[in-house]
SEFI-308975 format. One record per residue (C-alpha): residue in three letters; x, y, z. Coordinates in steps of 0.001 Angstrom, whole numbers, always signed. Example, Ala and Ser with C-alpha at 12.3 -4.5 7.8 and 13.67 -1.06 7.14 Angstrom:
% SEFI-308975
ATOM | resn | east | north | up
ATOM | ALA | +12300 | -4500 | +7800
ATOM | SER | +13670 | -1060 | +7140
***
This chain:
% SEFI-308975
ATOM | resn | east | north | up
ATOM | MET | +20411 | +160 | -4445
ATOM | SER | +16915 | +1586 | -4390
ATOM | ILE | +16337 | +5209 | -3448
ATOM | PHE | +12835 | +4286 | -2293
ATOM | PRO | +12530 | +3855 | +1490
ATOM | SER | +11259 | +626 | +2999
ATOM | LEU | +7682 | +1035 | +4162
ATOM | THR | +5706 | -598 | +6932
ATOM | GLY | +2149 | -1720 | +6253
ATOM | GLY | +633 | +1125 | +8282
ATOM | ARG | +2647 | +3792 | +6481
ATOM | LEU | +1760 | +2307 | +3091
ATOM | ILE | -1947 | +2311 | +3983
ATOM | LYS | -1779 | +6000 | +4944
ATOM | ALA | -143 | +6815 | +1592
ATOM | LEU | -2753 | +4814 | -338
ATOM | GLU | -5550 | +6592 | +1535
ATOM | ARG | -4146 | +9929 | +335
ATOM | VAL | -4488 | +8632 | -3224
ATOM | GLY | -8150 | +7781 | -2669
ATOM | SER | -8193 | +4210 | -1366
ATOM | VAL | -10347 | +3282 | +1621
ATOM | VAL | -9959 | +368 | +4041
ATOM | ILE | -13110 | -1675 | +3449
ATOM | ARG | -12384 | -4500 | +5897
ATOM | ILE | -9717 | -6054 | +8068
ATOM | LYS | -9199 | -9779 | +8534
ATOM | GLY | -6475 | -10516 | +11045
ATOM | SER | -3474 | -8446 | +10054
ATOM | HIS | -4567 | -7996 | +6429
ATOM | HIS | -6201 | -4710 | +5464
ATOM | PHE | -8324 | -4769 | +2297
ATOM | LEU | -8370 | -1459 | +439
ATOM | ARG | -10567 | -337 | -2446
ATOM | HIS | -10240 | +2758 | -4597
ATOM | GLU | -13361 | +4641 | -5674
ATOM | ASP | -12885 | +3406 | -9253
ATOM | GLY | -12841 | -253 | -8169
ATOM | ARG | -9150 | -1093 | -7852
ATOM | CYS | -8482 | -3366 | -4850
ATOM | THR | -5429 | -4547 | -2937
ATOM | VAL | -4462 | -6193 | +338
ATOM | VAL | -1791 | -4770 | +2663
ATOM | PRO | -446 | -6827 | +5584
ATOM | VAL | +266 | -4895 | +8782
ATOM | HIS | +2704 | -6840 | +10951
ATOM | GLY | +3909 | -4284 | +13502
ATOM | ASN | +7065 | -2505 | +12360
ATOM | GLU | +7954 | -5125 | +9765
ATOM | SER | +8579 | -3595 | +6354
ATOM | ILE | +6848 | -4682 | +3151
ATOM | GLY | +9042 | -6841 | +912
ATOM | LYS | +9991 | -5584 | -2538
ATOM | GLY | +7967 | -8244 | -4399
ATOM | LEU | +4792 | -7612 | -2408
ATOM | PHE | +5349 | -3861 | -2681
ATOM | ALA | +5565 | -4150 | -6482
ATOM | GLN | +2350 | -6233 | -6548
ATOM | ILE | +495 | -3651 | -4432
ATOM | LEU | +1588 | -875 | -6811
ATOM | ARG | +359 | -2932 | -9797
ATOM | ASP | -2959 | -3616 | -8052
ATOM | CYS | -3419 | +104 | -7363
ATOM | ASP | -2168 | +1121 | -10819
ATOM | LEU | +391 | +3498 | -9285
ATOM | SER | +3987 | +4251 | -10116
ATOM | ARG | +6689 | +4614 | -7489
ATOM | GLU | +6848 | +8342 | -8201
ATOM | GLU | +3108 | +8808 | -7635
ATOM | LEU | +3314 | +6969 | -4326
ATOM | GLN | +6432 | +8872 | -3252
ATOM | GLU | +4522 | +12156 | -3652
ATOM | CYS | +1964 | +10896 | -1105
ATOM | LEU | +4530 | +9984 | +1564
***
């Protein structure tokens, strides 16, 4: 069992913005974020639906963040 809470797309975007990412564009329900050093990722925002564990892991890899670094921003 994971001690990490499930996150919605909106909550994940807010946490990534605290790390330095900025929403550069939105296409439908997909928000494209870019960090000032060039790292990019896409976060889907589908209401209150939580992000799956595989997609969540891919977003963390794209942003070059660990779970602990993201947890500090929540």
